[in-house]
N, C-alpha and C positions, 0 to 999 in steps of 0.2 A: 476399624482398619481393614480395608479390602485387600484380599489377595487375588491378583489378576495375573495369571502366570502365562508364559509362552508355551507353545506346544508344537509337535511335529505335524504341521498341517499337511493334509492331503489336498492337492490342488490340480486344476487342469493345466496342461501345457499352455504357456503364455499365448501361443498362436490360436488356441482353441477357446480362450476365455469368453469371447463374445458369442461363440456358437453354443456355449454351455449355459450361460447365465439364464435364470428363469425367475419369475415372481415367486414369492412364498407359496407354500402348498395350499394355504387356506384362504386365498383371496379370489379363488375362482372355483366354479363347479367342474364336474368331470368333463362335460362336453366342451367347455371353454379351454380346459387344460389340454384336451386332445387336439383341439384346433390350433392352440399355440405351439404344440410340438410337431405339428404336421410339417414334413419336409425338413425337420431339424433333428437328425439322428443323435446328436450329442446333447440335446436339451436335457437339463437336469430334472425336468418334470418327469422324465422316464424313470427317475429314482424316487423322487418325492411323491409323485402321483402315478405309480407304476401300473395302476389299473387301466391306464390308457393304452397299455401294450397288450391287454388281454381282451377277450371277447366282451362286447358291451353288456351282456347279461351277467358277467362275473360280479359277485358281491364285492363292493369296495373294501370290505373288511375281512375278506376271506384269507386263509393262510396263503393261497396262491399269489395274492397281491404282495404280501410281505416278502415271500420267496423271490418274486420277480424283481422287487426293488434291490434285494441283495445281489441277485444275478446280474442286474444291469450295472450296479456299482462296481462289482468285481470285474466285469468286462471292461469298464473304463480303465481300471488299473492294469489289468493283464494285457490290454492292447496298447499300453503306454500313453494313453491319452491323459491320464492323471499320474502324478508323481508324488512321492512322499519326501518332505524335508528331512535331511540327514540329522539335523539337530533341532531342538526347540527354538522357535522364532516367534516374534510378534509380527503381525501384518498391520499396516496402516491402510485404512480403507476410506477413500474419498468418494462421496456421491454428489452429483450436481443435478439440479432440476430448477427450471424456470429462473435462472440467474442467481440461484442460491446454492451454497455448498455446505456440506457437513463432513468433518474429518474425524474419524474415530480409530481406536485400536482394536484389533482382533486378538483375543486370547481366550483363556479359560478361567472360570470361577468355580469354587468349591461347592459341592452340594451341602456341606456343613454350613457355609455362610448363607445359603438359601434357606436352610432350616432355621438358623439363628436370627435371621432378619437383617444381616449385613447386606444381603441382596433383597431389596424391599419390593413388595407387591402392592397393587392397587385394584386388582380385578379378581373376581371369582372365576373358577374354572369348572368345566363340565366333565364329569367322570368319563363319558363315552369318548370325548375328544382326547382326554389324557390317555385312555387305553389304546387308542389308535396309534398315537406316536410312541407309546411305550413299546408296543409290538414292533413298530417300524424301526426304532433305534436298536432294540434288542436283536432283532433278526439281521439287520444291516451291520451290527457291531459298530455303530458310529452315530454321532450327532450329525445328521446330514444338513441341518440348517442352523444358523446362529440365532441367539436371542438378542434382541435390541435393547441395550442398556443405556442409561444416562448417568452422568455424575454432575454434582453441583460445581459451581465455579471453582476452578483450579487453574489459575493463570499459568503456572509452571508446566503442568501437564499439557494444557492446550498449546502452549508455545513449543513444547518439545515435539509434539506431533506435526505442527506446521513447519518447524525448522527442518524436520527430516524430509517432508514433502518438497520443500524449496531447494534442498541441497542434494537430493538424490534423484536418479532416474526411476520412473515408475516401471514396474514389471509389465503392466499393460494399462491402457487408458483408452476407453471407447465409449460411445454413446449407443445404448441399446435401442431397439425398435420403438419402445415407449417414450423415448426422449430423455431417459435418465442416464447420466454419465456415471461410469464405474472406473475407478483407478485404484491400483493396489501397489504398495511398496513393501519390501521385506526388510525387517530389522533383525539381522541374524548375528551381528558381531557382538562380542562379549560386553563391550562398553555400552552400546546402544540398548541391548536387552536389559542390562543391569540398571540403566538410568530409568527406563520405563517401569521396570518392576518396582524400584524404589519410590517413584512418583505415585504409583497406584497404591502403595502401602500407606502413603500419606492421605489417601482419599478415604474418609470415614465409612461411607456406604455407597452402594450402587443401586440404581433404581431400574426395575423392568419397565421400559416404555411400551414395548410390544413384544409378544411372544410368551404370554403367561402359560399357555398350554404346553408349549415346547419346553419351558423351564421346569414346570411341574412334572412332565413326563421324563425329562432327563434326570431329575432328582429321584423319582421313583425307580427308574431303571438302575441308577447307581446304588440305591438302597437294596434292590433285589440282588444285585451282584455282590454287594457286601455280605448279605445273608448267605449267599451261596459260596462265599470264600471267607470263612471266619478267620483265617490267618493273614488276611490282607493287612498291609501296613499303612494304608491311607494315601499313598502316593500313586496308586494305580490310576490309570486314565479314567476308569469308570467313576471315580470320585469327583470328576470335574466335567463341566459342560461348556460348550463353545458359545461365545458372545462377542458382540461388537459394542464398545463403550464410547459414547459421544458426549461432548460437553453440552450442558443444557442450553447454553446461549446460542448454539447453532441449530437447534431442533425447531421444527414447526409442527404444531398441531392444527389440523383443519377442522372445520365445523363438522358435526355429525347431525344431520338434519332429520326431520320426522315427516311422515305423511300418515293421514288417517283415511280409512275406507269410507266412513260415514260420519254423520253428525248426530248420531244417536236419536234419529227421528225428528230433530229440530230443523226448521227452515234456516237458511243462511242468515236472515235478519235476526231471528231469535237467538241464534248462536253468537252473533256479534254482540248482541245486547247482553248476553250472559257473561261475556268476557269482561264487561265493564266493572265487575266487582273487584277484580284483581289486577286489571291492566287498563292503561290508557290506550284507547284504540283510535288510530288516525289513518285515513287513506294515505298511502305512500305516493301514488302518482308517479308518472314518468318511468315506469319499468320496474325491474326486480328491486326488492328492498333487502339489502344486506345489512345486518346489524353492525353498528359501529362501536358498541361497547357492551359489557356485561349487562344482563337483565333487560336487554332490548331484543326483540324478535321480529322477523319478517314473517308475514302470513299471506299465503296465496289462496284465495277463495273466490269462486265465481269469476275467474279470469281477471281479478284485480288484486293488487298488493296492498297490504296494510302494515303499518308499524305498530307493534304492541310494546308498551313499556310497562314493566312490572311496577305496581304501586309499592311504596315503602313497606307497608304492612304485609305485602305478599312475599317479602324476602326475609327469611329468619336471620336474626342476629346471633353471632357467636355459634354458628352451626355451619361448618365448612362444607358439609355435604348438602344440607338443606338449601344453602345459598347458591349452589351451582345452578346454572341456567336449565340444565336437563331436569333437575329436581323441581325447580319453580314451575316449569312447564307441566311436569307430571302431577305435582301436588296441587296446583292451582287451576289446571285446565283439563288435562286428560282424565284424571280420576274424578274430580267432583262434577265436571260438566259433561264429559263423554262416557263416564263409567268404565274407563280402562284402568283396571285395578293393578295388573301386573304387566309391565312393559316387556318382560322377558318372554311371556307366553301368549299374550293377547294378539290374535291374528289381525285385529283391526288396525294395529299400529305397525308401520313400516319404517325402516331406517335407510338413509341415503348418505353415503360418504361425501363430504364437501368437495372432494376432488372432481366429482361429476358436475359441479356447478349448479347455480340456481335455475338454469334453463332446464335441468333434469327435473326439478320440482314442478315447474310449469308443465312439462310434458306428461308427468305422471297424473296430474290433475286434468289437463285438457284432453289427453289421448288415452290414458289407461284407466280412467274412471275413479281415481282417488277423489275424496271430497275436499280435502284441504291439505296444504303443505306448510311446514314451519321451518324457517331458517334460523339457526342459532349462532351466537358468537363463539368462536373457538375457546376452549379451556386453555388458559395460560399454562405453559410448561411448569412454572414455579408452583402453581396451585396443585397440579397433579403430584408433584414431589412432596408438597405439604401434606396432602392426603395420605401418601404412603408413610411419611414420617409419623403421622398420627395413628397409624395402624388401621386406617379405615379403608373402605372399599368404594370405589367409584360406582355410580349407577351404570346400568348396562348401556353400551353404545354411546359412551361419553366422548371418546377421543379417536381421532383418525390421523395417524402419523404418515407423512409423505416426505421423501420417497421411502418406499418399502426396501428392506434389505434384499439384495440379490441372492439367490440360491445357486449353489454349484461352484462358487468361487473359492470356497474353503470348506473342508470337512474335518471333523475331529473323530479319530478312531478310538474306540473304547478298549 
């Protein structure tokens, strides 16, 4: 049973929401973040990526960066550009992109439920990335960005969210520069809050879709504060972290494609021949080859597209991880044929989010010197949840969710 509670959200003034919203902190590098915030004094990147407000030579993990984030957040509050809800509320958040919409609830989950597995994970985290957000959250005294959660089919909860959207006026509703629409509604009356709280209690578990480092950092920040406050009662805000929970039916996972720098010394013909042991290889013809089902791959090599279909014996039975397309590609192609042992660390292997399209794969091969590119079929959302239920870990770079959550539309103070 999941506890997903309302909170006193810190929010931008409605007229400033479109000027404030920014992509998540970890989807761009420093130079890109600086360019995105150029000419936008209220961009929330000035909080989540505050190094862009300091000299370029400043270490991104220096104390000055975290102090600047706190300073910039406090300035937004003190100047009246952000306000704090008087009572705990839920927010309903709708995102639109490419004719599709997803509607979720913004609230807070307990760090105890994260620890117990009521909030389930499917991804490993890196200590250095956790440490960065721990310091950021701790110094800012806030969860500055939400975690992206999913819940399995719950018709009553999904209907309640949609009913509120249809029967109430949005606080704001705009389309950002990247084409993603953002709209937020406030659920602040006692009846509305109570209804959502009860519906979430009927939801057995919640799943982290995106934001594993943010959730791990929020958990560790909360545990640090518990240790520093042994008399705490468990209801303090540092015991909870902010998230947006969406119904699984409304989410979309994009393909997460691969490129390789070389063919391990083989000619293209020899490489194609080597694939025949595990794949049926066919010239695709007629342009990019987008996989139409699991265990089918598109390969771009020598300015030509091929369709690779995994042979039955190449796909493990009764092995949910081994049967994933990313695993089949790694276990039957990258490791045995190209000698790429660890996809996490081997510099010969690159990853390209499907949002960039198959044309980006062609460009990387034709213009950037990559040897070959591989297009994958997206992991179904249900499969990802099954992996989390089994207590397993997805291979690296398996899923790419779009749209990404906007940053700066709501903040949870600790």
